[in-house]
C-alpha positions, -999 to +999 in steps of 0.1 A: +000+000+000+030+023+004+030+034-033-006+046-028+001+066+003+007+102-007+009+124+024+024+124+059-011+125+074-020+093+055+013+076+066+006+085+103-030+071+100-017+038+085+010+036+111-016+037+139-037+010+122-008-012+114+002-013+150-033-027+158-035-052+129-018-081+146-043-078+175-072-079+150-058-109+133-052-127+166-088-121+177-104-129+144-110-167+151-133-157+179-156-141+154-165-175+140-188-180+170-225-173+168-235-138+180-199-127+182-187-091+177-152-075+176-158-055+208-121-052+216-112-042+180-137-014+183-123-003+216-088-002+200-101+018+171-119+043+193-086+047+213-070+061+181-101+082+174-110+062+143-147+065+149-144+102+143-122+099+111-146+115+087-165+137+112-160+174+105-136+191+129-163+215+141-179+185+158-147+172+173-137+149+144-106+144+123-122+158+092-104+134+068-117+126+034-124+097+011-088+088+001-077+085+038-109+066+047-104+040+020-067+035+028-076+030+064-105+006+056-082-016+035-056-018+063-082-026+090-098-053+069-064-069+063-064-075+101-101-084+103-126-083+075-156-082+099-141-053+119-133-034+087-167-037+071-185-029+104-167+003+113-167+013+077-205+017+077-203+042+105-176+064+091-190+061+056-224+074+065-208+104+082-187+110+050-219+106+029-234+135+049-202+156+046-203+153+008-241+158+003-254+178+033-286+160+026-299+157+062-323+181+079-302+207+095-315+206+131-314+168+133-280+166+116-265+191+140-278+171+170-267+137+156-232+149+146-227+163+181-236+129+195-211+112+172-185+138+184-192+124+219-185+089+207-218+076+194-219+050+167-245+049+139-256+028+110-285+027+086-312+000+089-328-003+054-331-040+044-362-061+053-372-098+049-393-105+018-395-068+009-370-067-019-339-046-021-341-008-014-316-004-042-341-020-066-368+005-056-387-015-029-406+005-004-400-004+032-428-023+050-416-005+081-440+024+086-438+058+103-470+076+113-475+110+129-492+110+163-494+145+178-459+157+182-444+122+179-436+097+152-446+061+156-423+037+138-432+000+134-415-028+116-384-051+115-351-046+097-326-072+086-288-070+080-284-043+107-246-045+109-229-034+142-262-040+160-246-048+194-229-014+198-249+011+178-262+041+197-285+053+169-302+035+141-310+054+110-342+037+099-359+039+065-397+039+069-427+045+046-448+075+057-485+081+052-478+097+018-459+066+005-426+084+007-396+070+025-382+090+054-350+084+074-357+084+111-332+086+140-340+059+165-320+060+197-311+025+210-326+032+244-360+040+231-388+018+245-399-008+218-364-011+203-349-046+205-323-067+187-332-102+175-300-123+172-306-138+138-272-135+121-259-170+115-241-164+082-209-184+077-192-153+062-186-120+080-202-135+111-185-109+133-204-080+117-234-091+139-259-080+113-289-090+133-325-080+130-337-047+144-372-049+159-392-017+162-425-022+181-445+010+178-414+030+187-421+067+196-397+095+188-400+132+185-409+146+150-375+163+150-359+129+146-366+129+109-331+130+095-341+130+058-375+133+040-382+113+008-347+098+011-350+075-020-356+103-045-325+125-041-293+120-062-263+117-040-225+115-042-217+079-032-179+077-031-181+064+005-194+031-008-159+023-020-152+012+015-168-021+004-143-031-022-115-017+001-127-042+027-125-072+004-092-063-012-079-060+024-091-096+031-074-107-002-042-090+009-042-110+042-047-142+022-020-133-002+004-126+027-004-159+044+001-178+011+035-161+005+047-168+040+037-204+035+052-208+000+086-193+010+089-214+042+074-248+033+101-272+022+087-307+013+112-335+019+108-347-017+115-312-031+144-300-009+135-263-014+107-240-007+077-245-029+078-208-039+107-218-062+087-242-083+073-229-117+036-236-108+037-218-075+056-189-090+029-186-116+002-185-089+021-159-070+026-138-101-012-140-108-019-128-072+004-099-075-009-088-108-045-090-096-038-071-064-018-044-080-043-039-108-072-038-083-055-012-062-047+010-092-083+009-102-096+016-066-073+045-058-074+058-093-112+060-092-110+079-059-086+104-073-108+110-104-139+112-081-123+137-058-115+159-088-148+155-106-169+186-111-201+167-107-196+137-084-233+127-085-227+115-121-199+092-111-222+062-103-209+041-132-173+044-122-181+036-086-202+006-095-177-008-120-149-003-094-168-021-067-176-051-090-141-054-105-121-049-073-143-074-053-141-100-081-103-095-081-102-100-044-121-133-048-096-145-075-067-135-053-080-156-024-086-185-047-050-184-059-038-182-023-059-213-015-043-232-043-008-223-030-016-234+005-033-266-006-058-287+012-047-275+047-063-242+037-097-258+045-087-267+080-107-249+107-075-239+124-062-223+092-072-186+086-074-193+048-109-208+051-121-177+069-106-154+042-123-175+015-157-174+032-155-137+041-143-125+006-173-142-010-196-120+010-185-091-012-208-105-039-238-095-019-228-060-008-241-031-030-239-022-058-248-057-071-230-071-101-262-079-121-275-044-118-242-029-129-240-052-159-276-044-168-269-007-168-237-011-189-256-033-214-285-009-217-260+020-223-241+000-250-273-011-268-287+025-268-255+038-282-254+014-311-292+015-316-289+053-321-264+048-348 
């Protein structure tokens, strides 16, 4: 990553994270357990003020931007993919606000001050059998006005970081069939967590169900009205491919350490010196270097774009390409390590499962391909 680090501030940030990475890696096996969560990793990250990385300085944050955020997310995920993806949602949502200023001013000011005090946030948008919000589905979770209060009722799935969130940003359909984003404090009566997350991959994200049983909050807790209709700058979503390329880097490092130290009796030298293994290592290095150039190159172009809201194609293509590259890197690493990679005591099996989760994070590959196909067909149809 050194060749992609450009400033002293970035080097200082990565130095702090690199000092924590070995701890994250050492704790990662614990995240294979049901209902686990990287509590100690989060404490370590809070100790270096990482939860305020993208928060504006006026609210007590570090005020850093997209490039620093993605560098850091890759580094954290190399230590623990679940930790990286989890903390990434919090900092990314703050960065999303910084770029778009799309929240109601009074609610935003209050929420950002809470984050400055240490609060953690995430959006709760997905629901069982409701379809993807990215595909236009309206939430079955409802919000109704009752005097000077809002009554929110429903159940959300995939609520990552559920064990430690202080505020849930909940999408709910209002009485005009529009989608509002409501701030729900964790301590509000009627709020509960149903521990449903039993996925084999990224188990440590603790993406449980959020249950909202006629939860009442003040009307001032509307963070955003008609939240599905407004175009937004979405560079923060690059934390997703950054996470998976971080996992791939960990797999690559493990495979290289193994290949350069494992000396079979029949061979008399490290397997890294054999043509087949050299080819696999070369494939990994090419995939990793290419993916990083695409990821950080996209960020640089995005940061210099006059209209970032029209950058969706580049962001979507980058997510799909980098995530698929990460999967291929882990696959090559598995081949190098051999059958022992599937051992429960070997971290390779965890890298393999976790990297596959990237296929199901937004934006989805089928949607990006459909958009590209439609654009190409239209261009040639017009000719």
